[in-house]
C-alpha positions in Angstrom: 20.2 17.4 -33.0 19.2 20.8 -34.8 20.5 22.6 -32.7 23.6 21.0 -34.0 22.5 21.3 -37.2 21.3 24.7 -37.3 24.8 26.5 -35.4 26.6 24.7 -38.4 23.6 25.9 -41.0 25.1 29.7 -40.2 28.6 28.4 -40.1 28.3 28.0 -43.7 26.0 31.4 -43.9 29.2 33.2 -42.6 31.5 31.3 -44.2 29.9 32.2 -47.7 29.4 35.8 -46.5 33.9 35.4 -45.6 34.1 34.3 -49.7 32.5 37.0 -51.2 33.3 39.7 -49.8 36.8 38.7 -50.1 36.4 38.5 -53.4 35.0 42.2 -53.3 37.5 43.3 -52.0 40.1 41.7 -54.7 38.1 43.0 -57.1 38.4 46.4 -55.9 42.0 46.4 -54.3 43.7 48.5 -57.0 40.5 51.2 -56.7 41.2 54.4 -55.8 40.0 55.3 -51.9 38.8 52.0 -51.5 38.3 51.0 -48.2 38.2 47.1 -47.2 35.2 45.2 -46.4 35.6 43.1 -43.5 32.8 40.5 -41.7 32.5 41.0 -38.1 30.9 38.0 -36.6 29.8 37.1 -33.0 28.2 34.6 -30.9 24.0 33.9 -30.8 22.5 32.9 -27.6 21.9 29.5 -28.7 24.3 28.9 -30.7 26.0 29.1 -34.3 27.1 33.4 -35.1 25.3 36.2 -36.5 27.3 38.5 -38.8 27.6 41.9 -40.7 29.5 43.2 -43.1 31.6 46.4 -42.4 33.5 49.0 -44.4 37.0 49.5 -42.9 38.5 52.7 -41.5 42.1 53.3 -43.2 41.7 53.0 -47.0 43.5 50.0 -49.1 43.2 46.1 -49.2 46.2 43.9 -48.6 45.9 40.3 -50.8 47.8 38.6 -48.0 45.7 39.5 -45.4 42.5 38.0 -48.3 44.4 34.6 -48.8 44.2 34.0 -44.6 40.3 35.0 -45.7 40.1 32.9 -47.7 42.0 30.1 -46.5 39.7 30.6 -43.2 36.5 30.2 -45.3 37.6 27.0 -47.0 38.7 25.7 -43.4 34.9 26.6 -41.9 33.1 25.2 -45.1 35.2 22.2 -44.3 34.8 21.6 -39.9 30.5 23.1 -40.5 30.6 20.7 -43.1 31.2 17.8 -40.9 29.2 18.2 -38.1 26.7 18.2 -40.1 28.1 14.2 -41.9 28.0 14.2 -38.0 24.8 14.5 -37.3 23.3 13.0 -40.3 25.1 10.1 -39.3 23.5 9.7 -35.3 20.2 10.4 -37.1 20.3 7.5 -39.5 21.6 6.2 -37.0 18.9 6.4 -34.5 16.4 6.1 -36.5 17.8 2.6 -37.7 17.4 1.2 -33.6 14.2 3.1 -33.6 12.5 1.5 -37.0 
């Protein structure tokens, strides 16, 4: 159970980083020579994801891509929240049975 919770929390952190990075890109879209920042996520062996921000090699920002990234981050928030709710509900039932 705790592993599932840890995995969901790492997913929430990555989604937050994606949303923050996208907001940064949109805010700088009209800055001459600005290079878009991208979140690169990799799976961890013990579960969950680890992410870091990298600068794109080419200058420019696609607002369409940023909209897609923001939607993906929002869906990731929802999916990871469902995992946390499921763990909470399962632990609650387990404790009810044990008490």
